[in-house]
C-alpha positions in Angstrom: 78.1 43.0 93.6 79.4 39.5 94.7 82.3 38.3 92.6 82.8 34.5 92.6 85.5 32.3 91.1 84.1 28.9 90.3 84.4 25.7 88.3 81.7 24.6 85.8 82.6 21.5 83.9 86.4 21.7 83.6 86.5 25.4 83.2 87.5 28.0 85.9 85.5 31.2 85.5 84.6 34.4 87.3 81.0 35.5 87.7 78.6 37.7 89.7 76.3 36.0 92.2 72.6 36.8 92.7 71.0 35.4 95.8 67.3 34.7 96.4 67.4 37.3 99.2 68.3 40.0 96.7 64.8 39.7 95.3 66.0 39.8 91.7 65.0 37.9 88.5 67.7 35.3 88.8 67.8 33.9 92.4 70.8 31.8 93.4 72.6 32.0 90.1 76.0 33.1 88.9 76.4 35.2 85.7 79.7 34.4 83.9 82.3 37.1 83.3 84.7 37.2 80.4 87.8 37.5 82.6 89.1 38.2 86.1 87.5 41.6 87.2 90.7 42.4 89.1 92.5 42.5 85.8 90.0 44.5 83.8 86.4 45.7 83.3 83.4 43.6 84.2 81.9 42.2 81.0 79.4 39.4 80.8 79.5 36.4 78.5 75.7 35.9 78.6 75.9 32.5 80.4 74.2 32.0 83.7 74.4 29.0 85.9 72.5 27.8 89.1 74.8 28.1 92.1 74.0 24.5 92.8 75.7 23.5 89.5 79.0 25.1 90.1 81.8 24.5 92.6 83.0 27.7 94.3 86.7 28.3 94.6 88.7 30.8 96.6 87.4 34.0 95.1 91.0 35.3 94.7 94.5 33.9 94.7 96.6 36.7 96.0 99.2 37.9 93.4 101.9 38.1 96.0 100.8 37.8 99.6 98.3 37.5 102.4 99.0 40.1 105.1 97.7 39.1 108.6 97.1 41.3 111.5 97.5 39.8 115.0 95.9 40.7 118.3 93.5 43.2 116.8 90.6 42.3 119.1 91.4 43.1 122.7 89.5 40.1 124.1 91.4 37.7 121.8 94.7 39.1 122.9 93.7 38.7 126.5 92.4 35.1 126.1 95.9 34.0 125.0 97.6 36.1 127.7 98.8 38.9 125.5 98.7 42.6 125.4 97.3 44.6 122.5 100.4 45.9 120.7 101.2 49.6 120.4 101.3 49.2 116.6 99.6 46.7 114.3 101.3 43.3 114.6 101.9 42.2 111.0 102.7 38.7 109.6 102.6 37.1 106.2 100.9 34.0 104.9 102.0 32.6 101.5 99.5 32.5 98.7 100.0 28.8 98.6 98.0 28.6 101.9 94.8 29.7 100.2 91.9 27.3 99.6 88.2 27.9 98.9 84.9 27.0 100.4 84.2 23.3 100.8 87.9 22.4 100.5 89.7 20.5 103.3 91.9 22.1 105.9 94.7 19.6 106.3 96.1 19.2 109.8 99.8 18.4 109.4 101.5 15.8 111.6 103.7 18.5 113.2 100.8 20.0 115.2 98.5 18.7 118.0 96.8 22.1 118.5 95.2 23.4 115.2 93.0 26.5 115.8 90.3 28.2 113.8 90.3 32.0 113.6 87.4 33.6 111.8 88.2 37.0 110.2 87.1 39.8 107.9 89.4 39.9 104.9 90.0 42.9 102.6 90.9 42.4 99.0 93.2 45.1 97.4 92.1 46.3 94.0 95.1 48.3 92.7 98.8 48.8 93.1 99.4 51.1 96.1 102.0 52.3 98.5 101.8 55.0 101.3 98.0 55.2 101.1 96.6 58.2 103.0 93.5 57.5 105.1 91.3 59.5 102.8 92.4 57.4 99.7 91.8 54.0 101.3 88.4 53.4 99.7 90.1 53.9 96.3 92.4 50.8 96.8 89.8 48.4 98.2 88.3 45.9 95.7 86.0 44.3 98.2 85.7 42.0 101.3 85.5 38.3 101.9 85.5 35.9 104.8 88.7 34.2 106.0 89.8 31.5 108.4 93.4 32.3 109.6 94.2 28.7 110.5 96.9 28.5 113.1 99.0 25.7 114.6 99.0 27.2 118.1 101.7 24.9 119.5 104.1 25.8 116.6 103.3 29.5 117.0 104.3 29.3 120.7 107.4 27.1 120.1 108.9 28.8 117.0 108.9 32.4 118.4 107.7 33.7 115.0 104.6 32.7 113.0 105.6 31.7 109.5 105.3 27.9 109.9 102.4 28.1 112.3 100.2 30.0 109.8 101.8 29.2 106.5 101.1 25.6 105.7 99.1 24.7 102.6 95.3 25.0 103.3 95.8 27.4 106.3 94.0 30.3 104.6 90.5 29.4 103.5 88.8 32.4 101.7 85.3 32.8 100.4 82.6 32.2 99.4 82.9 35.3 97.2 84.1 38.9 97.3 81.5 41.6 98.1 82.4 44.9 96.4 79.5 47.1 97.4 80.3 47.6 101.1 81.8 50.9 102.2 84.3 51.5 105.1 81.3 52.6 107.1 79.4 49.5 106.3 82.2 47.2 107.7 82.5 49.1 111.0 79.9 46.9 112.7 79.4 43.5 110.9 78.5 40.5 113.0 81.1 37.7 112.7 80.5 34.2 114.0 82.4 31.0 113.8 80.7 27.6 114.3 82.4 24.3 114.9 80.2 21.3 114.1 77.3 23.7 114.3 78.2 25.0 117.8 78.9 28.8 118.0 82.5 29.3 119.2 83.2 32.9 118.2 80.5 35.5 118.2 81.5 39.2 117.9 81.3 42.2 115.7 83.9 44.2 113.7 83.1 47.2 115.8 85.5 45.6 118.4 88.5 45.8 116.1 91.2 47.7 117.8 92.3 49.3 114.5 89.8 49.6 111.7 90.3 48.7 108.0 91.4 52.2 107.0 94.1 52.3 109.7 95.4 48.8 108.7 95.7 49.6 105.0 97.4 52.9 105.8 99.9 51.2 108.1 100.7 48.2 105.9 101.1 50.3 102.8 103.6 52.5 104.6 106.2 49.8 104.4 105.1 47.4 101.6 103.6 47.8 98.1 100.2 46.2 97.9 99.2 44.6 94.6 95.8 43.9 93.1 94.5 40.7 94.7 96.6 40.9 97.8 94.5 40.1 100.9 94.6 41.7 104.4 93.3 39.6 107.3 92.0 42.1 109.9 92.3 39.9 113.0 90.2 37.4 114.9 87.8 38.0 117.9 87.9 36.0 121.1 86.8 32.4 121.2 89.6 30.7 119.2 90.1 27.0 119.9 91.2 23.6 118.5 89.6 21.8 115.6 90.4 18.2 114.7 90.1 16.0 111.7 86.5 15.2 110.9 85.1 18.5 112.2 83.3 21.1 110.1 84.1 24.8 110.6 82.0 27.7 109.3 82.8 31.4 109.5 79.9 33.7 108.8 80.1 37.5 108.4 76.9 39.5 108.0 76.4 41.1 104.5 79.1 38.9 103.1 78.4 35.2 103.5 79.5 31.9 105.0 82.8 30.1 104.5 82.7 26.4 105.3 85.5 23.8 105.4 86.1 20.4 106.8 89.3 19.4 108.7 91.2 16.3 107.6 94.4 14.7 108.8 97.6 14.6 106.9 98.7 11.2 105.5 98.7 8.9 108.5 97.1 11.4 110.9 93.6 10.3 112.0 92.9 12.5 115.0 
């Protein structure tokens, strides 16, 4: 199932998406739900809309936090001159950094080196703490695509990552949440980032240093995860700068493509 959050008219709704590639009776449509499926059972209103008639939003606004994992692909750690850490390197992004597909990533005037970081994102489905590995599937609601936007110069100068990764618009998510993938399914998903149509990241999740189950077990060992919280699993090699006017796409097989444009903050043109 693909869960989307979208605007139709002036109403924000949730729905399930059926694509033409599914071979079903309602290609490229969204069937409206009565409420947020993270908050209760999935019930349909009976309304159905063409995808072309709705505006997709971030499929989830985390209740409390976005948990990022740094240096979880060895080649990415190496390209920035870093070692793979002995334990997962964890940071937080505020939920105010989240935007959806088609929305603009705003480059603030404080950075001259804004980077894309395409990532697999995990959406938590229930309150959990100290999750043993065998129970990890029970706490996952689904998966989506993320771009962990990073002001690389601020990351280097600040000595910690809150400002570099926390600005508004620095966490695009979308286009929807896929709920039918298992932990085994996400072990080897192709992930690709394109900048103005040119492939800049091209890898697979099998290159993750620590897999999804390991990350959830680790993160939940010291913090309570809430329904709608998001875990970013790390970015592969190939990160680099993006500037106002450019278009960035992150595509993950079996999930979808997240696309955003980059714009300058007020008075910033390039």
